[in-house]
N, CA, C and O atoms as a Maestro MAE file, in Angstrom:
{
 s_m_m2io_version
 :::
 2.0.0
}

f_m_ct {
 s_m_title
 :::
 protein
 m_atom[316] {
  # First column is atom index #
  i_m_mmod_type
  r_m_x_coord
  r_m_y_coord
  r_m_z_coord
  i_m_residue_number
  s_m_chain_name
  s_m_pdb_residue_name
  s_m_pdb_atom_name
  i_m_atomic_number
  :::
  1 25 203.374 51.056 -137.558 1 A "MET " " N  " 7
  2 3 202.766 50.709 -138.828 1 A "MET " " CA " 6
  3 2 202.760 51.959 -139.717 1 A "MET " " C  " 6
  4 15 202.549 53.083 -139.263 1 A "MET " " O  " 8
  5 25 202.998 51.709 -140.977 2 A "LYS " " N  " 7
  6 3 202.977 52.767 -141.978 2 A "LYS " " CA " 6
  7 2 201.805 52.520 -142.917 2 A "LYS " " C  " 6
  8 15 201.183 51.458 -142.891 2 A "LYS " " O  " 8
  9 25 201.521 53.502 -143.733 3 A "THR " " N  " 7
  10 3 200.458 53.381 -144.720 3 A "THR " " CA " 6
  11 2 201.071 53.135 -146.091 3 A "THR " " C  " 6
  12 15 202.033 53.794 -146.486 3 A "THR " " O  " 8
  13 25 200.493 52.167 -146.813 4 A "TYR " " N  " 7
  14 3 200.980 51.813 -148.152 4 A "TYR " " CA " 6
  15 2 199.820 51.764 -149.137 4 A "TYR " " C  " 6
  16 15 198.682 51.461 -148.776 4 A "TYR " " O  " 8
  17 25 200.132 52.065 -150.366 5 A "THR " " N  " 7
  18 3 199.200 51.930 -151.478 5 A "THR " " CA " 6
  19 2 199.676 50.758 -152.317 5 A "THR " " C  " 6
  20 15 200.843 50.694 -152.704 5 A "THR " " O  " 8
  21 25 198.761 49.823 -152.599 6 A "VAL " " N  " 7
  22 3 199.086 48.642 -153.403 6 A "VAL " " CA " 6
  23 2 198.052 48.538 -154.520 6 A "VAL " " C  " 6
  24 15 196.849 48.532 -154.261 6 A "VAL " " O  " 8
  25 25 198.523 48.458 -155.755 7 A "THR " " N  " 7
  26 3 197.628 48.363 -156.906 7 A "THR " " CA " 6
  27 2 197.697 46.958 -157.483 7 A "THR " " C  " 6
  28 15 198.775 46.416 -157.727 7 A "THR " " O  " 8
  29 25 196.513 46.381 -157.694 8 A "ILE " " N  " 7
  30 3 196.395 44.992 -158.127 8 A "ILE " " CA " 6
  31 2 195.504 44.902 -159.359 8 A "ILE " " C  " 6
  32 15 194.423 45.488 -159.410 8 A "ILE " " O  " 8
  33 25 195.978 44.164 -160.338 9 A "ALA " " N  " 7
  34 3 195.198 43.922 -161.555 9 A "ALA " " CA " 6
  35 2 194.748 42.468 -161.569 9 A "ALA " " C  " 6
  36 15 195.548 41.552 -161.382 9 A "ALA " " O  " 8
  37 25 193.465 42.278 -161.792 10 A "GLY " " N  " 7
  38 3 192.888 40.941 -161.897 10 A "GLY " " CA " 6
  39 2 192.687 40.570 -163.352 10 A "GLY " " C  " 6
  40 15 193.165 41.271 -164.244 10 A "GLY " " O  " 8
  41 25 191.992 39.483 -163.600 11 A "PRO " " N  " 7
  42 3 191.785 39.031 -164.983 11 A "PRO " " CA " 6
  43 2 191.003 40.027 -165.829 11 A "PRO " " C  " 6
  44 15 191.032 39.959 -167.058 11 A "PRO " " O  " 8
  45 25 190.305 40.952 -165.177 12 A "GLU " " N  " 7
  46 3 189.573 41.964 -165.929 12 A "GLU " " CA " 6
  47 2 190.508 42.875 -166.725 12 A "GLU " " C  " 6
  48 15 190.067 43.586 -167.628 12 A "GLU " " O  " 8
  49 25 191.783 42.852 -166.392 13 A "ARG " " N  " 7
  50 3 192.752 43.666 -167.134 13 A "ARG " " CA " 6
  51 2 192.801 43.264 -168.604 13 A "ARG " " C  " 6
  52 15 193.117 44.086 -169.464 13 A "ARG " " O  " 8
  53 25 192.492 42.015 -168.890 14 A "PHE " " N  " 7
  54 3 192.508 41.548 -170.278 14 A "PHE " " CA " 6
  55 2 191.319 42.093 -171.070 14 A "PHE " " C  " 6
  56 15 191.306 42.044 -172.300 14 A "PHE " " O  " 8
  57 25 190.321 42.615 -170.352 15 A "ASP " " N  " 7
  58 3 189.157 43.229 -170.988 15 A "ASP " " CA " 6
  59 2 189.278 44.752 -171.007 15 A "ASP " " C  " 6
  60 15 188.334 45.451 -171.375 15 A "ASP " " O  " 8
  61 25 190.452 45.264 -170.604 16 A "GLY " " N  " 7
  62 3 190.691 46.701 -170.624 16 A "GLY " " CA " 6
  63 2 190.274 47.443 -169.368 16 A "GLY " " C  " 6
  64 15 190.339 48.671 -169.327 16 A "GLY " " O  " 8
  65 25 189.844 46.713 -168.338 17 A "GLU " " N  " 7
  66 3 189.452 47.378 -167.102 17 A "GLU " " CA " 6
  67 2 190.678 47.797 -166.310 17 A "GLU " " C  " 6
  68 15 191.728 47.159 -166.375 17 A "GLU " " O  " 8
  69 25 190.524 48.879 -165.563 18 A "LYS " " N  " 7
  70 3 191.621 49.403 -164.749 18 A "LYS " " CA " 6
  71 2 191.824 48.545 -163.504 18 A "LYS " " C  " 6
  72 15 190.907 47.845 -163.074 18 A "LYS " " O  " 8
  73 25 193.023 48.597 -162.927 19 A "PRO " " N  " 7
  74 3 193.305 47.823 -161.715 19 A "PRO " " CA " 6
  75 2 192.614 48.428 -160.489 19 A "PRO " " C  " 6
  76 15 192.064 49.528 -160.541 19 A "PRO " " O  " 8
  77 25 192.658 47.688 -159.405 20 A "HIS " " N  " 7
  78 3 192.104 48.131 -158.123 20 A "HIS " " CA " 6
  79 2 193.258 48.587 -157.238 20 A "HIS " " C  " 6
  80 15 194.324 47.970 -157.226 20 A "HIS " " O  " 8
  81 25 193.040 49.662 -156.506 21 A "THR " " N  " 7
  82 3 194.068 50.185 -155.616 21 A "THR " " CA " 6
  83 2 193.573 50.102 -154.180 21 A "THR " " C  " 6
  84 15 192.456 50.508 -153.862 21 A "THR " " O  " 8
  85 25 194.435 49.564 -153.321 22 A "TRP " " N  " 7
  86 3 194.121 49.350 -151.916 22 A "TRP " " CA " 6
  87 2 195.107 50.135 -151.058 22 A "TRP " " C  " 6
  88 15 196.307 50.132 -151.335 22 A "TRP " " O  " 8
  89 25 194.615 50.804 -150.024 23 A "VAL " " N  " 7
  90 3 195.467 51.503 -149.071 23 A "VAL " " CA " 6
  91 2 195.344 50.768 -147.747 23 A "VAL " " C  " 6
  92 15 194.251 50.636 -147.198 23 A "VAL " " O  " 8
  93 25 196.475 50.291 -147.240 24 A "VAL " " N  " 7
  94 3 196.496 49.467 -146.028 24 A "VAL " " CA " 6
  95 2 197.578 49.936 -145.070 24 A "VAL " " C  " 6
  96 15 198.522 50.613 -145.479 24 A "VAL " " O  " 8
  97 25 197.450 49.584 -143.811 25 A "ASN " " N  " 7
  98 3 198.497 49.795 -142.811 25 A "ASN " " CA " 6
  99 2 199.302 48.519 -142.697 25 A "ASN " " C  " 6
  100 15 198.744 47.424 -142.637 25 A "ASN " " O  " 8
  101 25 200.621 48.664 -142.667 26 A "ALA " " N  " 7
  102 3 201.496 47.493 -142.565 26 A "ALA " " CA " 6
  103 2 202.880 47.924 -142.094 26 A "ALA " " C  " 6
  104 15 203.214 49.109 -142.097 26 A "ALA " " O  " 8
  105 25 203.668 46.948 -141.693 27 A "ALA " " N  " 7
  106 3 205.032 47.215 -141.238 27 A "ALA " " CA " 6
  107 2 205.966 47.549 -142.401 27 A "ALA " " C  " 6
  108 15 206.888 48.350 -142.250 27 A "ALA " " O  " 8
  109 25 205.725 46.930 -143.563 28 A "ASP " " N  " 7
  110 3 206.555 47.186 -144.743 28 A "ASP " " CA " 6
  111 2 205.745 46.887 -146.004 28 A "ASP " " C  " 6
  112 15 204.607 46.425 -145.920 28 A "ASP " " O  " 8
  113 25 206.330 47.149 -147.161 29 A "ILE " " N  " 7
  114 3 205.616 46.982 -148.427 29 A "ILE " " CA " 6
  115 2 205.240 45.526 -148.680 29 A "ILE " " C  " 6
  116 15 204.240 45.256 -149.346 29 A "ILE " " O  " 8
  117 25 206.017 44.596 -148.165 30 A "TYR " " N  " 7
  118 3 205.721 43.177 -148.377 30 A "TYR " " CA " 6
  119 2 204.479 42.753 -147.596 30 A "TYR " " C  " 6
  120 15 203.616 42.045 -148.114 30 A "TYR " " O  " 8
  121 25 204.403 43.194 -146.351 31 A "GLU " " N  " 7
  122 3 203.210 42.915 -145.563 31 A "GLU " " CA " 6
  123 2 201.995 43.619 -146.179 31 A "GLU " " C  " 6
  124 15 200.899 43.060 -146.220 31 A "GLU " " O  " 8
  125 25 202.202 44.841 -146.652 32 A "ALA " " N  " 7
  126 3 201.114 45.590 -147.295 32 A "ALA " " CA " 6
  127 2 200.605 44.842 -148.520 32 A "ALA " " C  " 6
  128 15 199.396 44.758 -148.735 32 A "ALA " " O  " 8
  129 25 201.507 44.305 -149.316 33 A "ALA " " N  " 7
  130 3 201.105 43.554 -150.504 33 A "ALA " " CA " 6
  131 2 200.283 42.331 -150.120 33 A "ALA " " C  " 6
  132 15 199.279 42.030 -150.765 33 A "ALA " " O  " 8
  133 25 200.701 41.630 -149.082 34 A "GLY " " N  " 7
  134 3 199.957 40.460 -148.625 34 A "GLY " " CA " 6
  135 2 198.560 40.825 -148.153 34 A "GLY " " C  " 6
  136 15 197.593 40.140 -148.485 34 A "GLY " " O  " 8
  137 25 198.449 41.895 -147.383 35 A "LYS " " N  " 7
  138 3 197.142 42.337 -146.911 35 A "LYS " " CA " 6
  139 2 196.255 42.762 -148.077 35 A "LYS " " C  " 6
  140 15 195.079 42.403 -148.133 35 A "LYS " " O  " 8
  141 25 196.818 43.522 -149.000 36 A "ALA " " N  " 7
  142 3 196.037 43.976 -150.155 36 A "ALA " " CA " 6
  143 2 195.599 42.793 -151.011 36 A "ALA " " C  " 6
  144 15 194.477 42.775 -151.516 36 A "ALA " " O  " 8
  145 25 196.474 41.809 -151.178 37 A "LEU " " N  " 7
  146 3 196.105 40.611 -151.941 37 A "LEU " " CA " 6
  147 2 194.923 39.890 -151.305 37 A "LEU " " C  " 6
  148 15 193.986 39.494 -151.998 37 A "LEU " " O  " 8
  149 25 194.966 39.720 -149.986 38 A "ARG " " N  " 7
  150 3 193.865 39.060 -149.287 38 A "ARG " " CA " 6
  151 2 192.560 39.843 -149.449 38 A "ARG " " C  " 6
  152 15 191.510 39.266 -149.731 38 A "ARG " " O  " 8
  153 25 192.639 41.142 -149.268 39 A "GLU " " N  " 7
  154 3 191.445 41.983 -149.411 39 A "GLU " " CA " 6
  155 2 190.895 41.896 -150.838 39 A "GLU " " C  " 6
  156 15 189.689 41.762 -151.044 39 A "GLU " " O  " 8
  157 25 191.794 41.974 -151.808 40 A "HIS " " N  " 7
  158 3 191.384 41.948 -153.213 40 A "HIS " " CA " 6
  159 2 190.739 40.608 -153.567 40 A "HIS " " C  " 6
  160 15 189.661 40.572 -154.161 40 A "HIS " " O  " 8
  161 25 191.389 39.529 -153.208 41 A "CYS " " N  " 7
  162 3 190.857 38.199 -153.531 41 A "CYS " " CA " 6
  163 2 189.473 37.999 -152.924 41 A "CYS " " C  " 6
  164 15 188.579 37.454 -153.572 41 A "CYS " " O  " 8
  165 25 189.299 38.440 -151.683 42 A "GLU " " N  " 7
  166 3 188.002 38.281 -151.026 42 A "GLU " " CA " 6
  167 2 186.949 39.190 -151.666 42 A "GLU " " C  " 6
  168 15 185.846 38.738 -151.972 42 A "GLU " " O  " 8
  169 25 187.277 40.445 -151.864 43 A "ALA " " N  " 7
  170 3 186.305 41.406 -152.397 43 A "ALA " " CA " 6
  171 2 185.910 41.104 -153.838 43 A "ALA " " C  " 6
  172 15 184.752 41.274 -154.218 43 A "ALA " " O  " 8
  173 25 186.870 40.657 -154.633 44 A "GLN " " N  " 7
  174 3 186.615 40.416 -156.049 44 A "GLN " " CA " 6
  175 2 186.311 38.946 -156.351 44 A "GLN " " C  " 6
  176 15 186.029 38.581 -157.492 44 A "GLN " " O  " 8
  177 25 186.373 38.113 -155.314 45 A "GLU " " N  " 7
  178 3 186.158 36.672 -155.473 45 A "GLU " " CA " 6
  179 2 187.043 36.096 -156.579 45 A "GLU " " C  " 6
  180 15 186.579 35.404 -157.485 45 A "GLU " " O  " 8
  181 25 188.343 36.411 -156.464 46 A "GLN " " N  " 7
  182 3 189.320 35.953 -157.442 46 A "GLN " " CA " 6
  183 2 190.384 35.110 -156.761 46 A "GLN " " C  " 6
  184 15 190.666 35.273 -155.574 46 A "GLN " " O  " 8
  185 25 190.956 34.224 -157.523 47 A "SER " " N  " 7
  186 3 192.052 33.394 -157.049 47 A "SER " " CA " 6
  187 2 193.359 34.175 -157.171 47 A "SER " " C  " 6
  188 15 193.512 35.005 -158.067 47 A "SER " " O  " 8
  189 25 194.274 33.910 -156.288 48 A "ILE " " N  " 7
  190 3 195.556 34.611 -156.311 48 A "ILE " " CA " 6
  191 2 196.315 34.356 -157.616 48 A "ILE " " C  " 6
  192 15 197.134 35.176 -158.031 48 A "ILE " " O  " 8
  193 25 196.043 33.231 -158.254 49 A "GLU " " N  " 7
  194 3 196.713 32.924 -159.525 49 A "GLU " " CA " 6
  195 2 196.256 33.851 -160.650 49 A "GLU " " C  " 6
  196 15 196.943 33.979 -161.662 49 A "GLU " " O  " 8
  197 25 195.091 34.503 -160.479 50 A "ASP " " N  " 7
  198 3 194.513 35.352 -161.514 50 A "ASP " " CA " 6
  199 2 194.929 36.812 -161.420 50 A "ASP " " C  " 6
  200 15 194.543 37.620 -162.266 50 A "ASP " " O  " 8
  201 25 195.711 37.163 -160.401 51 A "ILE " " N  " 7
  202 3 196.009 38.571 -160.183 51 A "ILE " " CA " 6
  203 2 197.503 38.847 -160.138 51 A "ILE " " C  " 6
  204 15 198.319 37.942 -159.966 51 A "ILE " " O  " 8
  205 25 197.842 40.135 -160.299 52 A "LYS " " N  " 7
  206 3 199.241 40.529 -160.166 52 A "LYS " " CA " 6
  207 2 199.321 41.903 -159.541 52 A "LYS " " C  " 6
  208 15 198.460 42.753 -159.767 52 A "LYS " " O  " 8
  209 25 200.350 42.114 -158.760 53 A "ILE " " N  " 7
  210 3 200.608 43.415 -158.145 53 A "ILE " " CA " 6
  211 2 201.350 44.272 -159.155 53 A "ILE " " C  " 6
  212 15 202.293 43.811 -159.799 53 A "ILE " " O  " 8
  213 25 200.932 45.496 -159.288 54 A "ILE " " N  " 7
  214 3 201.604 46.436 -160.190 54 A "ILE " " CA " 6
  215 2 202.581 47.242 -159.347 54 A "ILE " " C  " 6
  216 15 202.201 48.207 -158.684 54 A "ILE " " O  " 8
  217 25 203.829 46.838 -159.383 55 A "GLY " " N  " 7
  218 3 204.861 47.436 -158.546 55 A "GLY " " CA " 6
  219 2 205.061 48.918 -158.779 55 A "GLY " " C  " 6
  220 15 205.306 49.659 -157.828 55 A "GLY " " O  " 8
  221 25 204.963 49.368 -160.014 56 A "ALA " " N  " 7
  222 3 205.166 50.782 -160.338 56 A "ALA " " CA " 6
  223 2 204.066 51.663 -159.751 56 A "ALA " " C  " 6
  224 15 204.229 52.880 -159.656 56 A "ALA " " O  " 8
  225 25 202.942 51.051 -159.356 57 A "GLU " " N  " 7
  226 3 201.833 51.812 -158.788 57 A "GLU " " CA " 6
  227 2 201.583 51.437 -157.332 57 A "GLU " " C  " 6
  228 15 200.487 51.651 -156.813 57 A "GLU " " O  " 8
  229 25 202.601 50.876 -156.670 58 A "SER " " N  " 7
  230 3 202.521 50.495 -155.268 58 A "SER " " CA " 6
  231 2 203.655 51.208 -154.532 58 A "SER " " C  " 6
  232 15 204.805 51.180 -154.971 58 A "SER " " O  " 8
  233 25 203.317 51.856 -153.395 59 A "PHE " " N  " 7
  234 3 204.296 52.719 -152.737 59 A "PHE " " CA " 6
  235 2 203.880 53.015 -151.301 59 A "PHE " " C  " 6
  236 15 202.752 52.727 -150.902 59 A "PHE " " O  " 8
  237 25 204.801 53.593 -150.527 60 A "GLU " " N  " 7
  238 3 204.472 54.030 -149.177 60 A "GLU " " CA " 6
  239 2 203.673 55.324 -149.266 60 A "GLU " " C  " 6
  240 15 204.010 56.227 -150.032 60 A "GLU " " O  " 8
  241 25 202.606 55.399 -148.467 61 A "GLY " " N  " 7
  242 3 201.770 56.590 -148.445 61 A "GLY " " CA " 6
  243 2 200.437 56.343 -149.127 61 A "GLY " " C  " 6
  244 15 200.130 55.228 -149.549 61 A "GLY " " O  " 8
  245 25 199.648 57.416 -149.226 62 A "VAL " " N  " 7
  246 3 198.337 57.342 -149.875 62 A "VAL " " CA " 6
  247 2 198.413 58.043 -151.222 62 A "VAL " " C  " 6
  248 15 199.297 58.871 -151.439 62 A "VAL " " O  " 8
  249 25 197.503 57.722 -152.126 63 A "PRO " " N  " 7
  250 3 197.496 58.417 -153.415 63 A "PRO " " CA " 6
  251 2 197.250 59.916 -153.216 63 A "PRO " " C  " 6
  252 15 196.599 60.328 -152.255 63 A "PRO " " O  " 8
  253 25 197.768 60.702 -154.117 64 A "ALA " " N  " 7
  254 3 197.566 62.152 -154.066 64 A "ALA " " CA " 6
  255 2 196.086 62.469 -154.257 64 A "ALA " " C  " 6
  256 15 195.374 61.718 -154.924 64 A "ALA " " O  " 8
  257 25 195.619 63.566 -153.684 65 A "PRO " " N  " 7
  258 3 194.202 63.935 -153.838 65 A "PRO " " CA " 6
  259 2 193.762 64.069 -155.300 65 A "PRO " " C  " 6
  260 15 192.597 63.840 -155.623 65 A "PRO " " O  " 8
  261 25 194.676 64.432 -156.159 66 A "ASP " " N  " 7
  262 3 194.356 64.604 -157.582 66 A "ASP " " CA " 6
  263 2 194.866 63.443 -158.436 66 A "ASP " " C  " 6
  264 15 195.204 63.628 -159.605 66 A "ASP " " O  " 8
  265 25 194.920 62.240 -157.843 67 A "CYS " " N  " 7
  266 3 195.501 61.079 -158.530 67 A "CYS " " CA " 6
  267 2 194.703 60.643 -159.755 67 A "CYS " " C  " 6
  268 15 195.261 60.015 -160.656 67 A "CYS " " O  " 8
  269 25 193.415 60.961 -159.807 68 A "GLY " " N  " 7
  270 3 192.616 60.622 -160.973 68 A "GLY " " CA " 6
  271 2 191.982 59.240 -160.940 68 A "GLY " " C  " 6
  272 15 191.432 58.786 -161.944 68 A "GLY " " O  " 8
  273 25 192.053 58.566 -159.794 69 A "TYR " " N  " 7
  274 3 191.416 57.253 -159.681 69 A "TYR " " CA " 6
  275 2 190.870 57.061 -158.269 69 A "TYR " " C  " 6
  276 15 191.297 57.736 -157.331 69 A "TYR " " O  " 8
  277 25 189.936 56.148 -158.129 70 A "ASN " " N  " 7
  278 3 189.375 55.803 -156.822 70 A "ASN " " CA " 6
  279 2 190.233 54.733 -156.177 70 A "ASN " " C  " 6
  280 15 190.878 53.945 -156.867 70 A "ASN " " O  " 8
  281 25 190.240 54.705 -154.862 71 A "TRP " " N  " 7
  282 3 190.986 53.679 -154.152 71 A "TRP " " CA " 6
  283 2 190.205 53.233 -152.929 71 A "TRP " " C  " 6
  284 15 189.351 53.955 -152.414 71 A "TRP " " O  " 8
  285 25 190.517 52.028 -152.480 72 A "ASN " " N  " 7
  286 3 189.840 51.394 -151.349 72 A "ASN " " CA " 6
  287 2 190.666 51.626 -150.082 72 A "ASN " " C  " 6
  288 15 191.808 51.177 -149.991 72 A "ASN " " O  " 8
  289 25 190.099 52.312 -149.129 73 A "ASP " " N  " 7
  290 3 190.797 52.624 -147.880 73 A "ASP " " CA " 6
  291 2 190.536 51.517 -146.865 73 A "ASP " " C  " 6
  292 15 189.452 51.442 -146.285 73 A "ASP " " O  " 8
  293 25 191.525 50.664 -146.655 74 A "MET " " N  " 7
  294 3 191.410 49.544 -145.735 74 A "MET " " CA " 6
  295 2 192.248 49.757 -144.484 74 A "MET " " C  " 6
  296 15 192.556 48.793 -143.782 74 A "MET " " O  " 8
  297 25 192.621 50.996 -144.190 75 A "ARG " " N  " 7
  298 3 193.508 51.243 -143.051 75 A "ARG " " CA " 6
  299 2 192.893 50.835 -141.727 75 A "ARG " " C  " 6
  300 15 193.605 50.293 -140.881 75 A "ARG " " O  " 8
  301 25 191.627 51.063 -141.505 76 A "LYS " " N  " 7
  302 3 190.998 50.659 -140.233 76 A "LYS " " CA " 6
  303 2 190.954 49.148 -140.106 76 A "LYS " " C  " 6
  304 15 191.208 48.598 -139.034 76 A "LYS " " O  " 8
  305 25 190.629 48.476 -141.209 77 A "GLU " " N  " 7
  306 3 190.524 47.011 -141.193 77 A "GLU " " CA " 6
  307 2 191.878 46.324 -141.067 77 A "GLU " " C  " 6
  308 15 191.957 45.201 -140.569 77 A "GLU " " O  " 8
  309 25 192.957 46.994 -141.518 78 A "THR " " N  " 7
  310 3 194.262 46.348 -141.511 78 A "THR " " CA " 6
  311 2 195.169 46.894 -140.418 78 A "THR " " C  " 6
  312 15 196.366 46.604 -140.406 78 A "THR " " O  " 8
  313 25 194.616 47.682 -139.500 79 A "ALA " " N  " 7
  314 3 195.438 48.253 -138.418 79 A "ALA " " CA " 6
  315 2 195.935 47.170 -137.478 79 A "ALA " " C  " 6
  316 15 196.639 47.467 -136.512 79 A "ALA " " O  " 8
  :::
 }
 m_bond[315] {
  # First column is bond index #
  i_m_from
  i_m_to
  i_m_order
  :::
  1 1 2 1
  2 2 3 1
  3 3 4 2
  4 3 5 1
  5 5 6 1
  6 6 7 1
  7 7 8 2
  8 7 9 1
  9 9 10 1
  10 10 11 1
  11 11 12 2
  12 11 13 1
  13 13 14 1
  14 14 15 1
  15 15 16 2
  16 15 17 1
  17 17 18 1
  18 18 19 1
  19 19 20 2
  20 19 21 1
  21 21 22 1
  22 22 23 1
  23 23 24 2
  24 23 25 1
  25 25 26 1
  26 26 27 1
  27 27 28 2
  28 27 29 1
  29 29 30 1
  30 30 31 1
  31 31 32 2
  32 31 33 1
  33 33 34 1
  34 34 35 1
  35 35 36 2
  36 35 37 1
  37 37 38 1
  38 38 39 1
  39 39 40 2
  40 39 41 1
  41 41 42 1
  42 42 43 1
  43 43 44 2
  44 43 45 1
  45 45 46 1
  46 46 47 1
  47 47 48 2
  48 47 49 1
  49 49 50 1
  50 50 51 1
  51 51 52 2
  52 51 53 1
  53 53 54 1
  54 54 55 1
  55 55 56 2
  56 55 57 1
  57 57 58 1
  58 58 59 1
  59 59 60 2
  60 59 61 1
  61 61 62 1
  62 62 63 1
  63 63 64 2
  64 63 65 1
  65 65 66 1
  66 66 67 1
  67 67 68 2
  68 67 69 1
  69 69 70 1
  70 70 71 1
  71 71 72 2
  72 71 73 1
  73 73 74 1
  74 74 75 1
  75 75 76 2
  76 75 77 1
  77 77 78 1
  78 78 79 1
  79 79 80 2
  80 79 81 1
  81 81 82 1
  82 82 83 1
  83 83 84 2
  84 83 85 1
  85 85 86 1
  86 86 87 1
  87 87 88 2
  88 87 89 1
  89 89 90 1
  90 90 91 1
  91 91 92 2
  92 91 93 1
  93 93 94 1
  94 94 95 1
  95 95 96 2
  96 95 97 1
  97 97 98 1
  98 98 99 1
  99 99 100 2
  100 99 101 1
  101 101 102 1
  102 102 103 1
  103 103 104 2
  104 103 105 1
  105 105 106 1
  106 106 107 1
  107 107 108 2
  108 107 109 1
  109 109 110 1
  110 110 111 1
  111 111 112 2
  112 111 113 1
  113 113 114 1
  114 114 115 1
  115 115 116 2
  116 115 117 1
  117 117 118 1
  118 118 119 1
  119 119 120 2
  120 119 121 1
  121 121 122 1
  122 122 123 1
  123 123 124 2
  124 123 125 1
  125 125 126 1
  126 126 127 1
  127 127 128 2
  128 127 129 1
  129 129 130 1
  130 130 131 1
  131 131 132 2
  132 131 133 1
  133 133 134 1
  134 134 135 1
  135 135 136 2
  136 135 137 1
  137 137 138 1
  138 138 139 1
  139 139 140 2
  140 139 141 1
  141 141 142 1
  142 142 143 1
  143 143 144 2
  144 143 145 1
  145 145 146 1
  146 146 147 1
  147 147 148 2
  148 147 149 1
  149 149 150 1
  150 150 151 1
  151 151 152 2
  152 151 153 1
  153 153 154 1
  154 154 155 1
  155 155 156 2
  156 155 157 1
  157 157 158 1
  158 158 159 1
  159 159 160 2
  160 159 161 1
  161 161 162 1
  162 162 163 1
  163 163 164 2
  164 163 165 1
  165 165 166 1
  166 166 167 1
  167 167 168 2
  168 167 169 1
  169 169 170 1
  170 170 171 1
  171 171 172 2
  172 171 173 1
  173 173 174 1
  174 174 175 1
  175 175 176 2
  176 175 177 1
  177 177 178 1
  178 178 179 1
  179 179 180 2
  180 179 181 1
  181 181 182 1
  182 182 183 1
  183 183 184 2
  184 183 185 1
  185 185 186 1
  186 186 187 1
  187 187 188 2
  188 187 189 1
  189 189 190 1
  190 190 191 1
  191 191 192 2
  192 191 193 1
  193 193 194 1
  194 194 195 1
  195 195 196 2
  196 195 197 1
  197 197 198 1
  198 198 199 1
  199 199 200 2
  200 199 201 1
  201 201 202 1
  202 202 203 1
  203 203 204 2
  204 203 205 1
  205 205 206 1
  206 206 207 1
  207 207 208 2
  208 207 209 1
  209 209 210 1
  210 210 211 1
  211 211 212 2
  212 211 213 1
  213 213 214 1
  214 214 215 1
  215 215 216 2
  216 215 217 1
  217 217 218 1
  218 218 219 1
  219 219 220 2
  220 219 221 1
  221 221 222 1
  222 222 223 1
  223 223 224 2
  224 223 225 1
  225 225 226 1
  226 226 227 1
  227 227 228 2
  228 227 229 1
  229 229 230 1
  230 230 231 1
  231 231 232 2
  232 231 233 1
  233 233 234 1
  234 234 235 1
  235 235 236 2
  236 235 237 1
  237 237 238 1
  238 238 239 1
  239 239 240 2
  240 239 241 1
  241 241 242 1
  242 242 243 1
  243 243 244 2
  244 243 245 1
  245 245 246 1
  246 246 247 1
  247 247 248 2
  248 247 249 1
  249 249 250 1
  250 250 251 1
  251 251 252 2
  252 251 253 1
  253 253 254 1
  254 254 255 1
  255 255 256 2
  256 255 257 1
  257 257 258 1
  258 258 259 1
  259 259 260 2
  260 259 261 1
  261 261 262 1
  262 262 263 1
  263 263 264 2
  264 263 265 1
  265 265 266 1
  266 266 267 1
  267 267 268 2
  268 267 269 1
  269 269 270 1
  270 270 271 1
  271 271 272 2
  272 271 273 1
  273 273 274 1
  274 274 275 1
  275 275 276 2
  276 275 277 1
  277 277 278 1
  278 278 279 1
  279 279 280 2
  280 279 281 1
  281 281 282 1
  282 282 283 1
  283 283 284 2
  284 283 285 1
  285 285 286 1
  286 286 287 1
  287 287 288 2
  288 287 289 1
  289 289 290 1
  290 290 291 1
  291 291 292 2
  292 291 293 1
  293 293 294 1
  294 294 295 1
  295 295 296 2
  296 295 297 1
  297 297 298 1
  298 298 299 1
  299 299 300 2
  300 299 301 1
  301 301 302 1
  302 302 303 1
  303 303 304 2
  304 303 305 1
  305 305 306 1
  306 306 307 1
  307 307 308 2
  308 307 309 1
  309 309 310 1
  310 310 311 1
  311 311 312 2
  312 311 313 1
  313 313 314 1
  314 314 315 1
  315 315 316 2
  :::
 }
}
């Protein structure tokens, strides 16, 4: 399993709010996206139809220490 960062924007994006970033363990970026989507939908109580993955902000690895944003570390839960 590798570590991936997946950034998801919900309907709050239309109000100018920043997206949520999830760090998960997965076999590949597709599995990571699925895990992050499930975590996001449950945590934010949102429907999958209301959200989108921001591909340009989703990648293998964890965000840099000086990334300038907070992120949700779900690696233990998604191991």
